[in-house]
C-alpha positions, 0 to 999 in steps of 0.5 A: 419463698424468700424472706419477706421484704420489710422496707425494700422498694420491691415490697409487693412485687410478685414473682415471675409466674412459671419461672421454670420452663418445662423440663428445667431443673430448679437451681441448686441452693446450699447455704454455707457451702464451706461448712456443715456435715463432714460426711459430705467432704469426699477424700480427693487427690491422686494419689490420695492425700491425707486431709485433702477433701472436696465438697461437691456443690454442682455437677454437670456430666453433660458439660464435664464440669463441677463446682466444689470447695476444695479443703486441705486441713494441713500444709501439703502438696494437694496435687500436680495437674494440667488442665486443657480447659479454664478453671475459676477459683475463689479463696474462702479461707487459709493460704494456698498457691501454685509453685509455678506462679508468683502469688499466694492466695488468701481469703477473698482472692480470685484466680482465673486459670487459663487452659493449657496450664500445668501447676503444683497446688500447695497449701500452707501452714495457717490457722484456718484450713485451706478452702477454695471454691473451684469451678472446674471444666474438666478433665484434670490430667495428673502429672508426675514431678517431670510434668508427664501425664500419669492419669486423669480426673474428670466429672465421671471419676469425680461422681464415681468417687463421691458416690462410693464415699457417700455410700460408705459414710451413710449419706447414700450414693443417691445424694449426688443426684441432688447436685446434678444439673 
């Protein structure tokens, strides 16, 4: 049950009975998703970039989508990629940009990335690490400096990397199952 109401006008309103339909999974609720146990941050990038991590918070293999907090602890090229599907981003902290655009994102900024776009994600020097909440509809196609595809990354690659990482750091590979909806 949520926190009990005190003066709210809905005090005394009962919850909907049988809120979940048969076979439905409950929502995934995680408090303070950009904080917490450092073991939940999965090293990410192609090739692997030092001090760049992703913390998955929702995964849908059937939709080939995931939601995560991407973190870069220092200024760097995070990755260069093309995506054939849309992506949504909300900046939690730090400063980042795509070299191909005229904006630089800081805390509170929202970005909708249209399908069919290639870009180079960079993080800037900032007192706070770059932390961005992304909703990714995969795959991402990794690119070289000339924009040629050199690999891909989809929800199945992400799940494989996360399971291996969670197993290695003692969280347990099955932790990932709690995020799948």
